[in-house]
C-alpha positions as CSV (number, residue, x, y, z in Angstrom):
1,M,81.7,30.1,72.7
2,S,84.6,27.6,72.6
3,D,88.2,28.5,72.0
4,A,87.9,26.9,68.6
5,S,84.8,28.9,67.8
6,R,86.5,32.2,68.9
7,A,89.5,31.4,66.7
8,S,87.3,30.9,63.7
9,V,85.5,34.3,63.9
10,P,88.4,36.5,62.6
11,D,89.4,33.7,60.1
12,T,85.9,33.7,58.6
13,R,85.7,37.5,58.6
14,D,89.1,37.8,56.8
15,R,88.1,35.1,54.3
16,L,84.9,37.0,53.5
17,L,86.9,40.2,52.9
18,D,89.5,38.5,50.8
19,A,86.8,36.8,48.7
20,A,84.8,40.0,48.3
21,E,87.8,42.0,47.3
22,A,88.8,39.5,44.5
23,L,85.3,39.1,43.3
24,F,84.6,42.8,43.1
25,V,87.7,43.2,40.9
26,E,86.5,40.4,38.6
27,H,82.7,41.0,38.5
28,G,82.1,44.5,39.9
29,F,80.1,45.5,42.9
30,E,76.7,44.9,41.4
31,G,77.7,41.8,39.6
32,T,78.9,40.1,42.8
33,S,76.3,38.5,45.0
34,T,76.4,37.7,48.6
35,R,76.1,34.0,47.7
36,M,79.2,34.3,45.5
37,I,81.2,35.8,48.3
38,T,80.2,33.3,50.9
39,G,80.8,30.5,48.4
40,A,84.3,31.7,47.7
41,A,85.0,32.2,51.4
42,R,83.7,28.7,52.3
43,A,81.2,30.3,54.7
44,N,77.5,29.9,55.2
45,L,75.0,32.2,53.6
46,A,74.3,34.1,56.8
47,A,78.0,34.9,57.4
48,V,78.0,38.3,55.7
49,N,75.1,39.6,57.8
50,Y,76.6,38.0,60.9
51,H,80.0,39.6,60.5
52,F,79.2,42.9,58.8
53,G,75.4,43.5,59.0
54,S,74.9,44.0,55.3
55,K,76.6,43.7,51.9
56,D,77.0,47.5,51.9
57,A,78.9,47.4,55.2
58,L,81.0,44.6,53.8
59,V,82.0,46.7,50.8
60,Q,83.0,49.6,53.2
61,E,85.1,47.3,55.2
62,V,86.9,45.9,52.2
63,F,88.1,49.4,51.4
64,R,88.6,50.6,55.0
65,R,90.9,47.8,56.1
66,R,93.6,48.7,53.6
67,L,92.8,52.3,52.7
68,A,93.1,53.4,56.4
69,E,96.6,52.0,56.6
70,L,97.6,53.4,53.1
71,N,96.5,56.9,54.1
72,R,98.3,56.6,57.4
73,Q,101.5,55.8,55.5
74,R,100.9,58.6,53.1
75,L,100.5,61.1,55.9
76,A,103.5,59.8,57.8
77,A,105.6,60.2,54.6
78,L,104.4,63.8,54.2
79,D,105.1,64.5,57.9
80,R,108.7,63.4,57.4
81,L,109.1,65.5,54.3
82,E,107.7,68.6,56.0
83,A,109.9,68.0,59.1
84,E,113.0,67.8,56.8
85,A,111.9,71.0,55.0
86,S,112.0,72.9,58.3
87,G,109.2,75.2,57.4
88,A,110.0,75.6,53.7
89,P,107.6,74.2,51.1
90,V,108.1,70.5,50.2
91,R,109.2,69.9,46.7
92,P,106.3,68.8,44.5
93,S,108.2,65.6,43.5
94,G,108.4,64.6,47.1
95,I,104.7,65.2,47.6
96,L,103.8,63.0,44.7
97,G,106.1,60.3,45.9
98,A,104.5,60.4,49.3
99,F,101.0,60.1,47.8
100,F,101.3,58.1,44.7
101,G,104.6,56.2,45.4
102,T,103.1,54.8,48.6
103,A,100.1,53.5,46.7
104,L,102.3,52.0,44.0
105,Q,104.3,50.1,46.6
106,L,101.0,48.6,47.9
107,A,100.1,47.8,44.3
108,A,103.4,45.9,43.9
109,D,102.4,43.6,46.8
110,T,101.2,40.4,45.0
111,E,101.5,38.2,48.1
112,H,99.3,39.8,50.7
113,G,96.4,41.3,48.6
114,G,97.8,44.8,48.0
115,H,97.8,44.4,44.2
116,T,94.2,43.1,44.2
117,F,93.0,46.0,46.4
118,M,94.7,48.7,44.3
119,R,93.1,47.2,41.2
120,L,89.7,47.4,43.0
121,L,90.4,51.0,44.1
122,G,91.2,51.9,40.5
123,R,88.0,50.3,39.3
124,T,85.9,52.7,41.4
125,N,87.0,55.5,39.1
126,T,85.5,53.8,36.1
127,E,82.5,52.1,37.6
128,P,79.8,54.6,38.7
129,N,78.5,53.8,42.2
130,A,77.3,56.8,44.3
131,F,77.4,54.9,47.6
132,I,81.0,53.8,47.2
133,R,82.2,57.1,45.9
134,Q,80.6,59.0,48.8
135,F,82.3,56.6,51.2
136,L,85.7,57.0,49.6
137,A,85.3,60.8,49.5
138,E,84.9,60.7,53.3
139,E,87.9,58.3,53.7
140,Y,90.1,60.6,51.5
141,A,89.0,63.9,53.1
142,G,91.7,63.9,55.7
143,V,94.6,62.9,53.5
144,L,93.6,65.2,50.6
145,G,93.2,68.0,53.2
146,R,96.9,67.7,53.8
147,F,98.3,66.9,50.3
148,L,96.5,69.5,48.2
149,P,97.5,72.4,50.4
150,A,101.1,71.1,50.4
151,L,101.0,71.2,46.5
152,Y,99.4,74.7,46.5
153,R,102.2,75.9,48.8
154,A,104.9,74.2,46.7
155,L,103.6,75.8,43.5
156,P,102.4,79.2,44.6
157,D,102.4,80.6,41.0
158,V,100.3,77.9,39.5
159,P,96.5,78.4,39.6
160,R,94.9,76.0,42.1
161,E,92.3,74.7,39.5
162,E,95.3,73.7,37.3
163,I,96.8,71.7,40.2
164,L,93.4,70.1,40.9
165,W,93.1,69.1,37.2
166,R,96.6,67.6,37.1
167,F,96.0,65.7,40.4
168,H,92.8,64.4,38.8
169,F,94.8,63.3,35.7
170,M,97.4,61.6,37.9
171,M,94.8,59.7,39.8
172,G,93.3,58.5,36.6
173,A,96.7,57.5,35.2
174,M,97.5,55.5,38.3
175,S,94.2,53.7,38.4
176,Y,94.4,52.8,34.7
177,A,98.0,51.5,35.0
178,I,97.2,49.4,38.1
179,A,94.2,47.9,36.4
180,G,96.5,45.7,34.3
181,T,97.9,45.5,30.8
182,D,94.7,44.5,29.0
183,G,94.4,47.9,27.4
184,L,98.0,47.9,26.4
185,Q,97.6,44.5,24.8
186,L,94.9,45.9,22.6
187,F,97.4,47.7,20.4
188,A,100.7,46.1,21.5
189,G,99.7,42.4,21.3
190,R,101.2,39.9,23.7
191,F,102.9,41.9,26.5
192,D,105.0,40.1,29.1
193,D,106.6,43.0,30.9
194,A,103.8,43.3,33.5
195,D,105.8,43.0,36.8
196,P,104.0,45.3,39.3
197,A,107.3,46.3,40.8
198,R,108.5,47.8,37.5
199,L,105.4,49.9,37.4
200,I,106.6,52.2,40.2
201,P,109.6,53.9,38.4
202,R,107.7,54.0,35.1
203,L,104.6,55.6,36.4
204,M,106.3,58.0,38.8
205,S,108.4,59.3,35.9
206,F,105.2,59.8,33.9
207,L,103.4,61.6,36.7
208,L,106.2,63.9,37.4
209,G,106.4,64.7,33.7
210,G,102.8,65.6,33.7
211,L,103.1,67.8,36.7
212,R,106.1,69.7,35.2
213,A,104.4,70.2,31.8
214,P,103.8,73.8,30.7
215,L,100.4,75.2,31.5
216,A,97.8,74.8,28.8
217,E,96.8,77.6,26.5
218,F,93.2,78.2,25.8
219,G,92.1,79.6,22.4
220,G,95.7,80.5,21.7
221,F,96.1,82.5,24.8
222,R,97.8,81.5,28.1
223,D,95.6,81.9,31.2
224,E,96.2,85.4,32.5
225,R,96.7,84.3,36.0
226,A,99.5,81.9,35.1
227,G,102.2,84.6,34.6
228,E,105.7,84.1,33.3
229,G,106.8,82.3,36.5
230,D,104.5,79.3,36.2
231,E,106.5,77.2,33.8
232,G,109.5,77.8,36.0
233,G,107.5,76.8,39.1
234,L,106.4,73.6,37.4
235,A,109.8,72.8,36.0
236,A,111.2,73.0,39.5
237,A,108.8,70.3,40.7
């Protein structure tokens, strides 16, 4: 292979990943064909199989190339917080900042594909695809294995299932917000304040408010395991 040919290999591969990422956001996974991807990437029809082996493997790599680095940054942020805490529990607000704030910073990157990727990641929460969800569950296993125990330790008086529900709600809120302002414009009309960088303080404030909210009452009675200290524990987040 010539030097020029070698140089074109990563370039073609990256073009395929960039094209697939953008097309998946616009058309969904099932609605995006290999022909569409290679056409947008200015590559021949065999390029996907040559570089990735299959469309499924391409999909995995689209997520893996950015998600691996995002999760590395999340864990590094949590490591710093735990080192600063010197054995004490990390404040819940810091944990949320390390997990969600890091993702929102990536979503604010409109120059290098971060915003597009986070929109795609959010779409996986609303577009059922068992193959992709299983893959993402495996990719998230390590990072959630650190963050959820950190939240449990930070909020010892709050039932774990309540923390899981709130984490689920927060993931949904982030995904919906990053997806764009289309939903907002349905009831607000024209909406120009859509700068991704301004989303970070807005959404982090909202997520922290949700985490600090009093525990829900069911049938007019508070969960017996909640106890009187739970609202205080949440308020201290």
